[in-house]
N, C-alpha and C positions, 0 to 999 in steps of 0.2 A: 949623440946618435948611437944606436946599438947596431952591432954587426949580426944580421940575421943568419949568416953562413955558419956562425958558431953555435947555433941553437939546434939541439937534437930534434926539437919539435918541427923546425923548418925542414930538416933533412927527411924526416919521416913523411911530412906533408907533401914534399916534392915527389917522393917515391909513390905515394898514393895517387898523385895526379898522373904520373906516368903509367901506373898500373890501370888507372881508369881509362885512359886513352887507348891502351892496348886491348883491354877487355871489351870496351864498347865498340871497337872496330868490327867485332864479330856479331854484334846485335843485328836483328832483322832490319832491313833497309827501311821498312815503314816506321821505324823508331828514330830515324835520323833527326827529325824535327821535334821529337817527343822526349822520351826517356834518355836517349843518348846525349842530346844537346843539354838537357837539364843536369845530367850527371857530370858532364864535362865542365859546365859552368861552376857547379858546386865544388868540384875537385880543384879547379884552378883558383877558386876563391880562397881556399884554405891557406896555401903558401903565400898567395898575394896579400892577404890581410896580415899575415905575420910580418912580411916585408914592410908593408906600409906602417904597421904599428911600430916597428923598430926605427922607422924614420921620424917618428914623433918625439918631441922633446919631453912632454909631460908623462908621468906614470899613468895618469888617468886615461889619456889618449891611447897609450900603449896597451893598457888593459882592455879598453873598449874594442880595439881592433883584434886583440887575441880572443875576446869573447865572440866577436863576429866570425872569426875563423873557426872557433869551436862549434858554433851553430851550423855553419856550412858543412863541417865534418859530420855532425850528427845527421844532417839532411842526407848527405851522401851515404851514410851507413844504412839509413832506411831504403834509399833507392837501390843499393846493392842487394838488400834483403828482398825487395820487390822483384828485382831482376832474377834472383835465384828462384823465387816462387813461380815466375813466368817461364822458367826453364831456359833463360837466355845465357846462363853460365853453366859450365860443367862443375861437378862437385869439387874437383881439385882447385880450379880457379876461384870458386866461391870461398873455399877454406883459406886460400892464400890471402885474398883481399880482406876477408873478415879479420884475420889475425893482424894484418898490417894496420887496418883502421882502428882496431881496439888498442893496439900499442900506441898509435898516434894520439888517440883520445886520452889515454892515461898520461902520456908525456906532456901534452898540451895542457891538460887539466892541472897537472902538477905544477907546471910553470905559472899558470894563472893563480893557483892557490898560494904559491910561494911569494908572488908579487903582491898579492892582497895583504899579506902579513907585514909588508914593509911600509 
C-alpha cells in the first residue's frame, strides 16, 4: 500500500478541493444544485481517487484511479473556466485557481507518465 500523504499530487489536489469550496461559497444561490454542486463533487473526486488508488495493490489499479482523478481535474478546470465566463469569480480568484489547477494537472500527469514507464 502506498502513502498518499507523501505525494505532491495529493497535496495539490487537496488544496484545489479546499479552494473550490471556498470560491463556490460565493456563487449565486440558484447554482447550489447546479454548478456549485458539480464543481464540489469533481474537486473532491480528485484527491479521493488518488487516495483510493494508493490503497490498491496492483499498479494497473493504481493507474486507473490516478487517471480517473486526472479526468475529474480536467472537468473541474472546464467548470472554473465556465464560472469565470459567467462572472461568478473575480479576476484575482480566477487567476489563483487556474494556476493551482494547472500545477496539479502537470504534477498528476507526470506521476501517471512515470508509473506507465515501470
